[in-house]
Residue, then its C-alpha position, 0 to 999 in steps of 0.5 A: m498558472e503552472l500546473n506542475s510539481e514546482n508550482p509554489l501553491i501546489l507545493q505549499k498545499t502538498r506540504e500542508l496535506c503531509q502535515v495533516i497526515l503527520d498530525q493524525p493520532d494514528f500516525q505515530n502508532i503506524r510509524r512506531q510499527v514500521d520502526l519496530f519492523l525496520a529494527d528487527e533484522k530477523i523479521r526483515v529477512q523473513y519478510q524479504e525471503l517470503s516476498d522473494r519466494g512468493a514472487l518466484l511462485q507467482h512467476k512460475q504460475q504465470t508462465g505455466t511452470p508446474l508448482d512443486m508441492t514442496e515449494i508451496s508447503d515451504f512458502e506456507q510454513r514460512r508465511e505462518v512463522f512470519l505472521s506469528s510475529p507481533v512485529a510482523q503483524g503490526f508492520l502489515e497493519a501499518q502498511q495497509a493503513m498507509h496504503t489506504v490513505q495513499e489510495s484515497i488521496s490518489q483517487y481524489l487526484a485522479k477524479t479531479f483530473e478526470l472531471g476537471r472539478m473537485p470530486e464529490k462523494a458520488d463521483l468517488d463511488s463510481c469506477g469510471h465511464a468504461c466500468s460496467c460494475g453498476h455504479 
């Protein structure tokens, strides 16, 4: 058996998984929220500026550069304006929902490779062999 992304069975099952995701009742709402965001140029620009400023502040913090209170205040104000938009809120909720599904799928795949078998619920509750979290 070929164990790569070109394997017809793996491709078929991947496509089936994608269809199951598309068929979920919440998917259309998630897609609608993303489309509303993409159609709103003002919100997209706000999001990009907020992301850029956040990355700059994080970089400064990581490199030990002192953070200017004006920069922090400006970032917080921009964040509040962005989050006050229902379109922005819907987009962030949709992003989180998609991320949750992706993480769940990734966790199942990772555990399958790690264990060499189909993972069970108890396997997924565990962080792994090197973790000391008590699971």
